[in-house]
N, C-alpha and C positions, 0 to 999 in steps of 0.2 A: 336506750340510754345504757343499759348494762348488756354488753355484748357477750361476755363470758359468764356472768353470774346472774342471769335472769331468774327471777322467782325466789331468790335467796332471802330468807327472813331472820335467820339467827347467825350468830358468830360461829357456832358449831357447823351449820350447813355451809357457811362461807369457807371455813377451813377445809372441810371435806372436799368441796368442789375445787378449791385451790390445789390441793394435793393431786386430784384426778387430772386437772389441767396440766400441772407440771409433768406428770407421768407421760402425758401425750406430747407436749410442746417444748420440753426442756431441750436446750441445744445439744446436750449429750446423747439424746435419743434420736433414733432415726426419724426423720421428718420434722424435727424440732428446729426452731429458728429463734435467734436472739430477739428479733423485733417483736415476735408474738409473745415471748416470755416477758418482755418489758411492758407491753400492753396489759397482759394479765396482772403483772405486779402493780402497775399504776391503778388499775380498776380495783384490785383487791385492797390496796392501801386506802383508796377513797371510800370504798364501802365500809371497811373496818373502822376508819375514823368516824364515819357517819353513825354506824351502829354503837360504837363506844360512846359517842356523845349522847345518843338516845338513852343508853343505859345510865350515864352519869346524871342525866336530868330527871330520872324517874325516882330519885331519892333512895335507891337501893344500892348504889355503888359505894365502894370504900376508897381508901387511899392507895389501893393496889395499882401498880403501874402496868395496865394492860397493854399499852403501846410497846413497852420494852419487852414484855413476854411475846407479843406478836412478832416483833422484829427477830427475836431469838428463835422463835418457832420456824419462821420463814427461812432463816439461815440454816438451820439444822435440816429442814426438809430438802432444801436445795443441795446440801452436801451429801445427803444419803439416798436420794431418790433413784440413783443409778445402780445401787448395789443389788446383788442377787441373793436376796434373803426375804423372809416374811416380815413385813412391817405392819404393825398394828397400833392404832390409836385407842387408848382407853382413858377416858376422861381428858386430863391435860398432860398425860404421859405418852411418850412414844416408846413402844417395845419392839425389839428386833429379835426374832427367833432364828437361830442359826447365825450365820454371818461371822463365823470364827475367823475366816480368812480376811475379814475387814476390820479386825480388832484394833489395829493401829489407827485407822481412820475414825472408828467409833470413839476411841479414847480421846482423840484430838478434838472432836466436836462436842465432848462433854458427856458421852454415854458411860455408864458404869455397868459392870457385869453383876447380875443378881444370881448368885450361885444356887440358891434354893429354887428359884423359878427357871433356872438354866436359860436365861436370855438377857439381852442388853436392854437397859432402860435409860430414858432421858426425861428430865423434868426441869422446867425453868426455876431458877433460884435454888435456895437452900430448902431441903426437905426436912420438915420436923415431924417426927412420928408421934402420934397422939395416943398410941396404945401399945401394949406389949405383945399382944397376940400376933402370931404369924398369919397373914391373909393370903390365900391362894389367888392365882390369876383368875380362876373361875369365879371366885367371890367378888373380885374387883370388877370383872366384866358385868356380873349381874347388877352390881351397884351403879356403875357409871355408863354402861353400854360400851360397845366395841365396834371398831371399823377396821377392816383389813384394807390397807391402801396399796399394798404391793406384795405379790406372792412370788416366792422363789420359783424360777422356771426350772422345769425338769430337764435333766441332761441324760441322754441315752448313749451308751457305749456302742460303737460299731464293731461288729464281729468280723 
């Protein structure tokens, strides 16, 4: 039934696997094809809708629009998956370390530069800060967990 997402049980696992598959099969990458990417997107959408429905029937969901967040997340990942920078997912945020040469692209898809953390960040919707204390990326990683989905490739100079 699930060709690309076998064994996935949570939305977080689904998103992680989706990012991994896009890195491999996106048409901008070597060996990537539009047909495979469309199959992956269709299966992802089906599973996400199913998992979202389960969450909304368990009495724990709110009026938050998960579908809109999911669509925005997919769009952003598709736009940035090809860049040569370190991409990290922490909770529901996407952080890009480095990537200065892609600043115009990052701005155009909604990333903002966080000068104290020295990296770019994206989050769906408006961000409301609930505290005045500055929180480091290490503290955020400890609280929400972190997954690196793309690492900057090393470039070597030829002598």
